[in-house]
N, CA and C of each residue as an Amber inpcrd file, in Angstrom:
protein
   300
 161.9050000   2.3050000 167.3770000 162.6740000   3.3980000 167.5160000
 163.8340000   3.2470000 168.2380000 163.6040000   3.2130000 169.6780000
 164.8560000   3.1660000 170.2840000 165.6490000   2.0680000 170.5340000
 164.8100000   1.1070000 170.4900000 165.4050000   0.0440000 170.3660000
 166.7200000  -0.2120000 168.7670000 166.3420000  -0.0350000 168.1950000
 167.2530000   0.3790000 166.8170000 168.3520000   1.5350000 166.8480000
 168.0870000   2.8720000 167.2500000 169.1580000   3.0180000 167.9590000
 169.8840000   3.1190000 168.6390000 169.6730000   2.1370000 170.0100000
 170.6060000   2.0590000 170.8540000 171.5450000   1.0370000 169.6680000
 170.7030000   0.1860000 169.2560000 171.6910000  -1.0500000 168.3180000
 172.5460000  -0.3630000 167.7540000 172.1320000   0.7880000 166.4560000
 173.0710000   1.4890000 165.9690000 174.4210000   1.8780000 167.0350000
 173.7670000   2.4050000 167.7820000 174.7590000   3.2320000 168.7450000
 175.8720000   2.4150000 169.5480000 175.5580000   1.1610000 169.6520000
 176.4140000   0.1580000 170.5050000 177.4670000   0.2270000 170.2600000
 178.3140000   0.1670000 168.6590000 179.4540000  -0.1180000 168.2920000
 180.0990000   1.3580000 168.2610000 179.2410000   2.6040000 168.4570000
 179.8210000   4.0940000 168.6100000 179.7760000   4.4990000 169.7190000
 180.9320000   5.0080000 170.4670000 181.2400000   5.2000000 172.0780000
 181.3510000   6.5420000 171.5990000 181.6620000   7.3430000 170.7330000
 181.5830000   8.8450000 171.0810000 180.3680000   9.3410000 170.9070000
 179.3350000   9.0750000 170.3320000 178.0320000   9.9120000 170.1720000
 176.9620000   9.3140000 171.7530000 176.7800000  10.3100000 172.6250000
 176.0110000  10.5840000 174.0300000 174.6720000   9.7690000 173.6050000
 173.9160000   8.6810000 174.7270000 173.1050000   8.1130000 174.7810000
 172.0200000   9.3630000 175.0090000 170.6820000   8.9690000 173.9590000
 169.7320000  10.0660000 174.0160000 169.1720000  10.4380000 175.3140000
 168.5720000  11.6210000 175.7220000 167.8100000  11.7130000 177.3110000
 166.5660000  11.1720000 177.2600000 166.1100000  10.4680000 178.2790000
 165.1460000   9.3990000 178.0390000 163.6920000  10.7300000 178.9410000
 162.6400000  10.7910000 178.0960000 161.5800000  11.9200000 178.3530000
 160.5240000  11.3180000 179.9380000 160.3310000  12.2560000 180.5160000
 159.2880000  11.8870000 181.5950000 158.4030000  11.3490000 181.0850000
 157.5870000  10.5450000 181.7310000 156.3900000   9.8420000 180.7740000
 155.1600000  11.0120000 181.3560000 154.2750000  11.2680000 180.5300000
 153.4020000  11.9860000 180.2570000 152.5910000  11.6620000 181.1390000
 152.0770000  12.7430000 181.6880000 151.0870000  12.6010000 182.3340000
 149.3720000  11.9660000 181.7530000 148.9600000  11.7800000 182.6680000
 148.1160000  11.3510000 181.5280000 146.6910000  11.4610000 182.9950000
 145.7140000  12.5090000 182.4960000 144.5180000  12.6160000 183.0940000
 143.4160000  11.5860000 182.8550000 143.1200000  11.8840000 184.1520000
 142.0340000  10.4860000 184.8540000 140.5150000  10.5260000 183.3370000
 140.1290000   9.8240000 182.9180000 138.8340000   9.9420000 182.2640000
 137.7910000   9.9960000 183.5030000 136.7510000  10.7650000 182.8400000
 135.4570000  10.8700000 183.3210000 134.5420000   9.6820000 183.5150000
 134.0350000   9.7330000 184.6060000 132.8020000   8.1390000 184.3890000
 132.2880000   8.4860000 183.7520000 131.8910000   6.8760000 182.9860000
 130.7150000   6.8670000 181.9410000 129.9350000   6.3610000 182.4270000
 128.5670000   7.3490000 182.6180000 127.2400000   6.4070000 182.9830000
 126.5170000   5.5380000 182.1150000 125.7500000   4.5420000 182.8370000
 125.0730000   3.4900000 181.7430000 124.2640000   4.2960000 181.4130000
 124.1390000   4.4220000 179.7230000 122.7570000   4.6080000 178.9760000
 122.0500000   4.8970000 179.6090000 121.1080000   5.9040000 179.1100000
 119.7620000   5.9080000 179.7690000 118.9730000   6.1950000 178.6790000
 118.0930000   5.3550000 178.3430000 117.2150000   5.0610000 177.1260000
 116.1080000   6.1750000 177.5550000 115.5630000   6.4470000 178.2310000
 114.5380000   7.2360000 178.8510000 114.9600000   8.6870000 178.3600000
 116.4580000   8.9340000 179.2490000 116.6150000  10.3250000 178.6230000
 116.7200000  10.5930000 177.3030000 117.3290000   9.4590000 176.5840000
 117.6740000   9.7860000 175.2530000 116.4460000   9.6310000 174.2980000
 115.2320000   9.2270000 174.6110000 113.7750000   9.5640000 173.8530000
 113.5610000  10.9520000 174.2930000 113.7050000  11.0470000 175.4330000
 113.1780000  12.4990000 175.8490000 113.9260000  13.7880000 175.0930000
 115.6710000  13.1380000 174.8370000 116.5600000  14.2500000 173.8950000
 116.1230000  14.0500000 172.8540000 115.2980000  13.1510000 171.9980000
 115.3960000  12.8640000 170.7740000 114.4470000  14.1560000 170.7850000
 113.1820000  13.7490000 171.1070000 111.6600000  14.4590000 171.1060000
 111.8260000  16.1050000 171.4570000 112.9320000  16.0650000 172.2340000
 113.2930000  17.5650000 172.4850000 114.0320000  17.9550000 171.0910000
 115.2630000  17.3840000 170.2860000 115.3190000  17.5250000 169.2050000
 113.9980000  18.0040000 168.2780000 113.5320000  17.2800000 167.7780000
 112.6230000  17.5590000 166.7200000 111.4770000  18.5100000 167.3440000
 110.9590000  18.7140000 168.0790000 110.6350000  19.7660000 168.7680000
 111.1850000  20.7880000 168.1300000 112.5160000  21.0450000 168.4090000
 113.4040000  21.8800000 168.6960000 113.0740000  22.6320000 167.0700000
 113.7100000  21.3370000 166.0390000 113.8110000  21.4790000 164.8930000
 112.3590000  22.0200000 163.8570000 111.3810000  21.7310000 164.8520000
 109.8840000  22.2200000 164.2750000 109.7320000  23.6530000 164.6790000
 110.1960000  24.2590000 165.8010000 110.3570000  25.6470000 165.9100000
 111.0470000  26.7590000 164.9750000 112.3270000  25.5620000 164.5130000
 113.3400000  26.3030000 163.8320000 112.7390000  26.8460000 162.2220000
 111.7150000  25.2590000 162.0380000 111.2060000  25.4570000 160.6370000
 110.2060000  26.0030000 160.3280000 109.5370000  26.6000000 161.5510000
 108.4900000  27.6500000 161.5730000 109.3940000  29.1980000 161.0440000
 110.2600000  29.4240000 161.5270000 110.7440000  30.4330000 161.5370000
 111.7400000  30.9150000 159.8910000 111.6670000  30.0450000 159.3130000
 112.3520000  29.7550000 157.6540000 111.3160000  30.5870000 157.1170000
 111.7760000  31.8530000 156.0820000 111.0980000  32.5820000 155.4900000
 111.3300000  31.6120000 154.1030000 110.0080000  30.9890000 153.6460000
 109.6470000  29.8170000 152.7180000 109.7110000  30.7520000 151.4530000
 109.9820000  30.2410000 150.4170000 109.3680000  31.3770000 149.0240000
 108.2370000  30.5270000 148.5500000 107.3840000  31.2920000 147.7770000
 105.8130000  31.2660000 147.4060000 106.3660000  30.2640000 146.4230000
 104.8780000  29.7800000 145.5650000 105.3170000  28.8670000 144.9690000
 105.0830000  29.0720000 143.7250000 105.1580000  30.7820000 143.4820000
 105.4150000  31.0570000 142.0190000 107.6980000  31.4810000 142.0510000
 107.6500000  31.9470000 143.4020000 109.0570000  32.5260000 143.2850000
 109.6610000  31.3400000 143.1360000 109.1830000  29.9880000 143.7910000
 110.2650000  28.6320000 143.7230000 110.1160000  28.2760000 141.8090000
 109.0860000  28.6730000 141.3620000 109.0690000  27.7710000 139.9490000
 109.6140000  29.1220000 139.3120000 109.6660000  30.3720000 139.5150000
 110.9950000  31.5920000 138.5860000 112.3430000  31.0460000 139.2700000
 112.2900000  30.8490000 140.4390000 114.1580000  30.8220000 140.7480000
 114.1470000  29.4160000 139.6080000 113.3590000  28.3980000 139.7780000
 113.9940000  26.9240000 139.3290000 113.8410000  26.6360000 138.0340000
 112.9690000  27.9850000 137.3120000 113.1950000  27.8340000 135.4230000
 114.7640000  28.8030000 136.0860000 114.9510000  30.0580000 136.2160000
 116.0320000  30.4540000 135.8060000 117.5540000  29.9240000 136.2750000
 117.6650000  28.8190000 136.8720000 118.4010000  27.8300000 136.9870000
 118.6770000  27.0300000 135.7400000 117.7450000  26.5210000 135.6020000
 117.6760000  25.6750000 134.1490000 117.6440000  26.1180000 133.1800000
 117.6360000  27.4990000 132.6760000 117.6460000  28.2990000 131.5710000
 119.4110000  28.0950000 131.7760000 120.1100000  28.6220000 133.1520000
 121.1830000  29.0980000 132.9120000 122.0430000  27.7810000 132.5220000
 121.9130000  26.7190000 133.2620000 122.4580000  25.5390000 133.3190000
 122.3110000  25.3560000 131.6910000 121.6890000  25.4430000 131.1750000
 121.5730000  24.7930000 129.7550000 122.5120000  25.9460000 129.2900000
 121.7570000  27.2720000 129.2300000 123.3270000  28.3270000 128.0300000
 124.6760000  27.9290000 128.3820000 124.7780000  27.3260000 129.8900000
 126.6150000  27.2590000 129.6610000 126.6380000  25.9240000 129.7300000
 125.6930000  24.8080000 129.3220000 126.1930000  23.4250000 128.4920000
 126.1600000  24.0580000 127.2200000 125.5860000  24.3900000 126.6040000
 125.9560000  25.0350000 125.0660000 127.1270000  25.6820000 124.6590000
 127.3710000  26.9030000 125.7600000 128.3150000  27.2930000 125.8900000
 129.8990000  26.8370000 125.9550000 130.1150000  25.4230000 126.8090000
 130.8970000  25.1490000 126.7740000 130.8710000  23.9730000 125.6300000
 129.9290000  23.5990000 125.1630000 129.7450000  22.4150000 123.8100000
 130.3930000  22.9310000 122.7360000 130.2540000  24.4490000 122.9410000
 130.5360000  25.5020000 121.3790000 132.0290000  25.4530000 121.6920000
 132.7330000  26.2510000 122.9190000 134.0790000  26.1950000 122.9510000
 135.0040000  24.7310000 122.8670000 134.3840000  23.3990000 123.1340000
 134.6050000  22.3020000 122.9780000 134.8540000  22.4490000 121.2160000
 133.5520000  22.2420000 120.5790000 133.4010000  22.0160000 119.6780000
 134.8340000  22.9660000 118.5430000 134.9660000  24.0850000 118.8120000
 135.8360000  25.0580000 118.6690000 137.2510000  24.8020000 118.5070000
 137.5160000  23.9330000 120.2180000 139.3290000  23.7010000 120.2730000
 139.5450000  22.4030000 119.4510000 138.0370000  21.5950000 119.1030000
 138.3660000  20.2200000 118.5680000 138.8380000  20.5940000 117.2110000
 137.8950000  21.3460000 116.4750000 137.9510000  22.1760000 114.8280000
 139.5660000  22.8750000 115.0950000 140.3790000  23.5220000 115.5120000
 141.3690000  24.1410000 115.8450000 142.2310000  22.9590000 116.1060000
 142.0700000  22.1170000 116.5990000 143.6140000  20.8980000 116.7540000
 142.9650000  19.9810000 115.3530000 141.8480000  19.7670000 115.0380000
 142.3010000  19.2670000 114.0630000 142.8740000  19.8170000 112.4430000
 142.3620000  21.2190000 112.3860000 143.4310000  22.2180000 111.6110000
 145.3200000  22.1910000 111.8780000 144.9230000  22.0120000 113.3230000
 146.4590000  22.2790000 113.4820000 147.3700000  20.7840000 113.2500000
 146.9170000  19.7780000 113.6460000 147.1970000  18.7220000 113.5180000
 147.2420000  17.5240000 112.3490000 146.1700000  17.9980000 111.3790000
 146.2430000  17.7800000 110.1520000 145.5880000  17.3200000 109.3450000
């Protein structure tokens, strides 16, 4: 971009050259230690134990509640499907009558 700008301004001396920015200061990167497989395994095992302890805290629904809620979702889905099918049918008939 800067090269193109200088070339385009080479014939035009009335325009001042753009000021250069000071180079951005770069923070040094933190040192990366070599991967420690034993530490990774320990971290993974700790993760699994924490997951297990959190899953014990969950209030799981009973079998009957799960069946009732599943039936409710299926029933509502079927009802909405029929409703949308009916609306689609009505619009199809309306446009068939309208267009001829």
